[in-house]
N, C-alpha and C positions, 0 to 999 in steps of 0.2 A: 504494500500500500504506500502511496506517495505521502510523504510528510509535508504538510503545509506550514508555511511561515505564518506568524501572527498577522491577521488581516487579509491574508490571501484567500481564504474561504469566502469571506464576505464579498471580495471583488469578483470571484468566480460566480457566486450566486447572482450578483448584480448583472453581470454580462448574460447569464442564462435567461434572466427575466427580460432583458432587453431583446434578446433573440425571440423569445416567445411572444412578446408584445408586437414586435415587428411582423412576425408570421401572422398573427391574428388580424393585423390591419391589412393584409394582402388578400386580393380576390382569389389567388391561386391556392391559398391554404384551405384545404378541405379536411375536416375532422369527422368524416363518416366514411364507411367502407363502400366503395363503388367498384373496386377491382376484385376479381376472383382470386383465390389463392394461387391458381396457376398463372394468372397474369402477373401477380406479385413475384412469383418465382422467376418468370421470364424477365422481369425488370432487373432482378438481382443477377440473373445469369448474364444479361447483356452488360451490366456494370462490371461484373467479374472479368468478362472478356476484355473490356476496354482497359481496366486497371490492372489486369493480370493478378487478380486476387481470388481467394477461395472463401468468400463470405457465405455463411449458411443463413437460412431464413427459417424461423420457427413461428408458429401461430399459437396464440393462447386465447382462451375464453375467460370471461370473468373480469373482475375489477383490476385496476392497475394501469401502468403506463407502458408505452412502447419504449424500447431501449436497445442500445448496441453495447456489446461487451466483447472485446478482442475481435474475434472473427465470426461473431454471431449477432444476428438482429432478431429481436423478439417483437412481434407485431400482435396487437389485440385485434381479434376478429371483429368485434363490435364496432370499432371506429377507426382502426389504423390502416386499413387496406386502401391507401391512396398514394398517388405519386408524391405528394408533399411529405407525407410521413416517411415513406420508403427512402426518399432522397435525403431527408434530414438524418435519418439513422445511418445511412450509408456514408454520409459525410463524417460522422463520428468514427467510422472504421478507417477513413482516410487520414484523419488528423488525430493528434494526441493531446489537444489542448481544450477538451470539453467544448465550451461554447465561445472560445476565444477567436482571435484573428484568423488562424489557419482553418479552423472549422468553418467560419463564416465565408471565407474565400472559396473553400471546396464546395460548400453548400450552394453558394450563388452560381458557381460554374455548373454544377449538376442541374440546378433549376433552369438556367439559361439554355443549356444544350439538350436536356433530356425531358424536362417537364412539358406536357402537351401545350400548355399556355405560353411557354417560352418567355418568362418575364425577362426584361432586360437587366443587365448587370447594374445599371443605374437604379432600377426599381429596388 
């Protein structure tokens, strides 16, 4: 486990909330499932081919959040099967700074090039 310096955790949480607030304000952010499990698997397969990774995807029912850890993404069936959520979690697999600059840069690139709405980098 990474040891955080005093005040570092607060900064991380602040950035995470900024990312969530930004996502919520965007028209492309959809927090309901509209993709099938197979379509989600196809998205991850395409990303793995592009990035030469072996990220696995698992689906869960019930309460909780979607998340990425190491080389696995866990998606909630009830609300997480969307491009927005898949790309958010895949960006975590590409970066190591939680919701920091590298994560945001990776996420914006994924959104711009792979999301059906293709939001601009400026957006």
